[in-house]
C-alpha positions in Angstrom: 104.6 103.1 113.3 102.8 99.8 114.1 101.9 97.3 111.2 100.1 93.7 110.9 99.7 91.7 107.9 97.1 88.7 107.6 98.5 87.2 104.3 96.0 88.8 102.1 96.2 92.2 103.2 98.0 94.7 105.7 97.7 97.7 107.6 100.2 100.1 108.9 99.9 103.1 111.2 101.8 106.1 110.2 103.4 108.5 112.7 100.6 111.1 112.0 98.1 108.7 113.2 96.6 107.8 109.8 96.5 104.3 108.8 97.3 102.8 105.3 96.0 99.4 103.9 97.0 97.3 100.9 96.4 94.1 99.4 93.1 91.7 98.9 89.9 93.1 99.5 87.3 91.4 98.5 85.3 91.9 101.5 85.8 95.6 101.6 88.6 95.0 104.4 90.6 97.7 103.5 88.2 100.5 104.4 88.7 102.3 100.8 84.9 102.5 99.9 85.3 99.4 97.6 86.2 96.0 97.1 89.3 96.3 94.4 92.3 95.0 96.0 95.1 98.0 96.1 98.9 97.2 95.1 100.2 99.6 97.3 99.5 101.2 100.1 96.7 103.5 100.4 95.6 105.7 102.9 92.2 104.8 104.7 90.4 108.2 103.7 87.4 108.2 106.1 89.7 107.7 109.3 90.6 110.6 111.4 94.3 110.8 112.3 93.9 109.7 115.9 94.6 105.8 115.2 97.0 104.7 118.1 96.9 100.8 117.2 96.0 98.6 114.3 95.4 94.9 113.5 94.0 92.9 110.6 92.4 89.3 110.3 91.2 87.6 107.0 88.6 89.6 106.1 88.6 92.8 108.6 90.9 95.7 109.8 90.5 97.2 113.2 92.0 101.0 114.1 91.8 102.0 117.8 91.6 105.7 118.0 92.2 108.1 120.8 89.5 110.8 121.9 89.6 114.2 119.8 90.8 116.8 121.7 90.1 120.6 121.3 93.3 121.1 118.9 91.8 118.5 116.5 90.3 119.7 113.2 
């Protein structure tokens, strides 16, 4: 598991490659498809479960994804 926090929002990488974000979201930095804040960790639904690293800054969140292989859906 990997995690990053910038004070206003946070992101965590789960062991299955999924990403969860929470916190302020005025710029959509949580990646949830809206600009409403999230008080609890919420899975980012548009990211495939292939993340290997996550980080965040004041108004952004970034995830590094591994390339898909033949076993990915």
